[in-house]
N, C-alpha and C positions, 0 to 999 in steps of 0.2 A: 291879445298879446302878440307881439312880434316874435317870430322864430328866425334865427340865423342858422344856416346850415350850408355845408359844402354842396355845390351844385352837382347834379348828375346829368348824364347824357339825355335823359328824358326831359330836362329843363331847357334844352337848347332852343326850341322854337319859342317858348315863352320869353326867354331872355332876348332873342332876336326881335321879337315883336316890341318889347319895351324899349330896346335900343333904338329901333327905327322910329318909334313914337317920340322918343326923347330928341333925336336928331331933327325930326320934323318940327318940333316945338322950339328948339334952341339954336338951330344952325341955319335959319333963313338968312340970307345975305352972305353966308359963307359958301354954301353949295347952291347949285341952280334949283329952281322950282321943279324943273323936269326931273332931276335926280331925286329930290325929296318926295315929290308926289307920285312918281311912277317906278322908281328903281331901288329906293333905299331898303325896302323890306326884303326883296330878293337878295340884295347885297349882304344884308346882315344875316339872313338865314344861311347863306353859303358860308359866311365867316364863322358863325357859331357852330354849325354842324361840323365844319372842319376842325375847330378847336376841341370839340369833344371826341371826334374820331381819331385825331392825331395830335394829342396835346403836346405842347412844347415842354421841355424840361423845366421844372420849377413853376409850372402854371398853377395858379391858385384862384378858384372862382367860388365866391360865397354869395348866397342869395338871402334876401329878407322877405318873409312872407307872413301873412296873417290869414288864417282860415283858408289856406290853399291859394290865396291870391298873391301873386308876385308884386312886391312893393318896390324892390330895388335889387341891385347886384353890384358886385365889384369883381374885376378880373385883374390880377396882378401876376408879375413874373419876378420871383425872388432872384436876387443877385444878378440882375440884368446888366447893370452898369458898374464898372469898377469904382467910379467916383461917387455916383448918386445912389447906388444900391438897387433896391427893388423898384421895378417899373409898375406904377399903377396905370394900367392901360385903359380901363373903363370903370366909371362910377356913374350909375344912372339910377334915379329914383322916380317912380311914377308921379305924375303931376298931382294926383289926389293924395299922395303920401308926403309931399314936400312939407317941410317945416316941423316934422315929427321927430327929427333927430336920427333918421335912418342912415343918411349919408355919413354923418359924424360917427355913428356906431360902426358902420362898415369899415371906415378908415381906422377907427380905434381897434377893431378886431385885427386889421392888417398890422398895425403897429405892435400889438401884442404878439402876433405870429412872428414878426421880425425879431422881437426880443427873445421869444421862446426858442427860436432857432439859432440864437446867439450870432446873428448877422450884425456886423459892425456898422454898416451904413444904414441910412434911413430909407426913405422912398421919394419918388418924384413922379410927376405927370406932366402932360402937355395939355393946355387948354386953348381952344380957339378964342381969338381976341374979340369975337362978336358974342361970346357967351358970357354976358355981363353978370348974370346971376351966379354962375359958377365962380367967376373971378372974385366977386364979392364974398362968396362963401369961403373960398380958399384964403383970402386975405384975413377974414375973421378968425380962422382956425390956425393961424400962425404960418401959413405958407410963405415961402420966400420966392419972389419973382426973380429969376436969374437971367433969362435971355429970351429974346423974341426972334423968331426966324420965319422966313417964307417957306411954305410947304405945299405939296399937292399929293401927299401920300394916302389920303382918303377922300371920298367924294369925287367931284368932277371939276373942281376949279382950284386955282391957286389961292391960298389964304395965309393969314398970319397966325402963329401960335406961340404961346409963351410957356417956358419950362418953370414949374413951381417945384420947390423941394422942401422937405421936412427932414432935417439932419438928425435930430435927437428925439428918439421915440419916447423916452421917459418924459421929456419936456412937453412933447405933443400930447401925451395922455393926460398929463397934469393940467394943461391948458384946456382941453376939451372937457375934462371933468369939472373944472372950475366954472367954465362957461355954462355947462348944463345945469349946475346948481343955481347960478345967477338967473338964468332964463326961466326957471320954474315959477 
């Protein structure tokens, strides 16, 4: 059985490892092989240790695990943008756990948090244009593709990324609940 809980500082290295593995599997072609093969783990360890040592205001990190094994995580920042609302900065699920609904449940938990905190805007994220599996997933669960920009804010190369938004949390929750019943 999956357990979803707020992440703690002791989870930083496990999260960094999963984050690095996910980038290695999904970002070939967006970042250099040199970065992905030799630098990404140190990069992610530094980021996650910093996030837990000096958390930003409204930072929210939830992990999914089963029998102590990290299956996925989500990191978001509430009320990050006046127009789009909460910024979903990271959503990663281990390769062995993909297809089990963990990503959808993590996003559903975020939507419920947004509703529970009575925030008026929904949430948004940026996805690299080479991450076809994630794009397909976001399209299936009602994400609206708004804009594509060139960036170099992560990794070691210039890449294209697209902003996806979910404006109505109740509609999002209804959609993912309906989809989960159909897929059973």
